[in-house]
C-alpha positions in Angstrom: 0.0 0.0 0.0 3.0 2.3 0.3 2.4 5.5 -1.7 -1.2 4.6 -2.6 -4.4 6.3 -1.7 -6.5 4.2 0.8 -9.9 4.5 2.5 -9.8 3.8 6.2 -12.9 3.8 8.4 -13.1 3.5 12.2 -12.8 5.3 15.4 -9.5 7.1 16.0 -7.5 6.1 19.1 -5.7 8.9 20.9 -2.3 7.5 22.0 -0.9 10.7 23.4 -3.5 13.3 24.6 -2.8 16.9 23.8 -1.7 19.2 26.6 -2.2 22.9 27.2 1.0 23.2 29.3 0.2 26.9 30.3 -2.9 25.8 32.2 -2.0 22.1 32.6 -5.2 21.1 30.9 -5.4 17.8 29.0 -8.2 15.8 27.3 -8.5 12.5 25.5 -9.1 14.1 22.1 -7.2 14.5 18.8 -7.4 18.4 19.1 -7.8 20.6 22.2 -8.5 24.3 21.6 -8.1 27.1 24.2 -10.4 30.0 23.7 -9.7 33.4 25.4 -12.0 36.3 25.7 -11.7 39.7 27.4 -14.5 41.8 28.8 -14.1 45.0 26.8 -15.9 48.1 25.3 -17.5 47.6 21.9 -18.7 50.3 19.6 -22.0 49.7 18.0 -23.1 51.6 14.9 -26.6 51.7 13.5 -26.8 54.4 10.7 -25.6 57.6 12.3 -26.2 56.4 15.8 -23.2 55.2 17.9 -23.5 53.5 21.3 -21.1 51.6 23.5 -21.4 48.4 25.6 -19.1 46.1 27.5 -19.1 42.5 26.4 -16.9 39.5 26.0 -14.8 39.5 22.9 -12.3 37.0 21.6 -10.2 39.7 19.9 -8.8 42.9 21.3 -11.1 45.9 20.5 -9.1 48.8 19.4 -10.6 51.8 21.2 -8.4 54.3 19.4 -10.7 53.8 16.4 -13.9 54.5 18.4 -15.8 57.7 17.6 -15.9 58.5 21.3 -12.6 57.2 22.9 -13.1 59.1 26.2 -14.5 56.7 28.8 -14.3 53.7 26.5 -10.6 52.7 26.5 -9.8 49.0 26.5 -6.8 47.3 28.2 -5.0 46.3 25.0 -3.5 43.0 24.0 -4.6 39.8 25.7 -2.0 38.4 28.3 -3.0 34.9 27.2 -3.7 33.8 23.6 -6.1 31.3 22.2 -4.3 28.2 20.8 -4.8 24.7 19.4 -3.1 21.7 20.7 -2.8 18.6 18.6 -2.2 15.1 19.9 1.3 13.9 19.2 -0.1 10.6 18.1 -3.6 9.5 16.9 -4.1 6.1 15.2 -6.8 4.9 12.9 -6.8 1.2 12.1 -3.0 0.9 12.7 -2.1 4.1 10.8 -0.9 7.3 12.5 -2.8 10.3 11.3 -0.7 13.2 9.9 -1.1 16.7 11.4 -3.2 17.9 8.4 -5.6 15.0 8.9 -5.9 15.7 12.6 -6.8 19.4 12.0 -9.4 18.3 9.5 -11.3 16.2 12.0 -14.8 17.8 12.5 -16.8 18.7 15.5 -16.4 20.7 18.7 -17.5 20.0 22.2 -16.9 21.9 25.5 -14.3 20.6 27.9 -14.7 21.3 31.6 -11.5 22.8 33.0 -9.7 20.8 35.7 -9.2 23.3 38.6 -7.0 20.8 40.5 -4.6 20.7 37.6 -4.1 24.5 37.3 -0.6 25.8 38.2 -0.6 27.6 41.6 -0.2 31.1 40.1 -3.2 30.6 37.8 -5.3 28.9 40.5 -4.9 32.1 42.5 -6.0 34.3 39.5 -8.9 32.2 38.0 -12.1 30.8 39.3 -14.6 28.4 37.7 -17.8 30.0 36.3 -20.2 28.5 33.7 -17.7 26.0 32.4 -14.8 28.5 32.0 -12.0 30.0 34.0 -12.5 33.7 34.8 -10.4 36.4 36.5 -13.5 38.3 37.7 -13.7 39.0 41.4 -17.4 38.5 41.0 -17.8 36.0 38.1 -21.4 37.0 37.3 -20.5 40.7 37.1 -17.3 41.0 35.1 -15.3 44.2 34.9 -13.3 45.8 32.1 -10.2 43.7 31.4 -11.4 40.4 33.0 -10.4 37.3 31.1 -12.5 34.2 30.3 -10.6 31.0 29.3 -12.4 27.9 28.0 -11.6 24.8 26.0 -13.2 22.7 23.3 -12.3 19.3 21.9 -12.8 17.5 18.7 -14.9 14.5 19.7 -13.5 11.0 19.2 -16.0 9.6 16.8 -16.2 7.2 13.8 -14.6 8.7 10.7 -13.6 7.8 7.1 -10.3 9.0 5.9 -9.0 8.9 2.4 -5.3 9.6 2.3 -1.9 8.4 1.0 0.1 5.7 2.9 3.6 6.8 3.9 5.1 4.1 6.0 2.8 3.7 9.0 1.2 7.2 8.5 -1.7 8.5 6.6 -0.7 11.7 4.9 -2.0 14.3 2.4 -1.0 13.9 -1.2 1.5 16.8 -1.9 0.5 19.1 -4.8 -3.0 17.6 -5.1 -5.3 19.0 -7.7 -7.9 19.8 -5.0 -5.3 21.7 -2.9 -5.8 19.3 0.0 -4.9 15.8 -1.0 -7.1 14.0 1.5 -10.7 13.6 2.6 -12.0 13.3 6.2 -15.7 12.6 6.8 -17.9 11.6 9.8 
């Protein structure tokens, strides 16, 4: 089968779970994603009307572009970034899935943070609220600059992968006509 395209169906087996080392969070999944949001001012425009509200946003809101900057300044860059963590090894029917195939696996489910696993400095800064870690002194009433960190995982589920065999790996075909060189379906 070396160098040939194959169709493999089954449920992937996560051999090495991905780890978010910053927060010491781990899940039995091919892909773990950290989401970060900050409580910030947002400018809302409707025709000529401009208003401001504070809300959670997953990107820094540049208040220097606001029509009325006074009283609506945001803290700036996030101290922690969102990030994806891929398993070092996921197998499907004896083949190890290449990184491109891992990132193509569909689906997303929330992962509850493990408070006991948090490093001491972060455990002192964050508390658990609605399935996420928050820096709010009063989690139900966040203040400007508070952070919310949560995780999602790609569920382990039956899939069909069409890819090229390279040793004991399934990989994308380089320079494929479709630009991908593989197919992943649930």
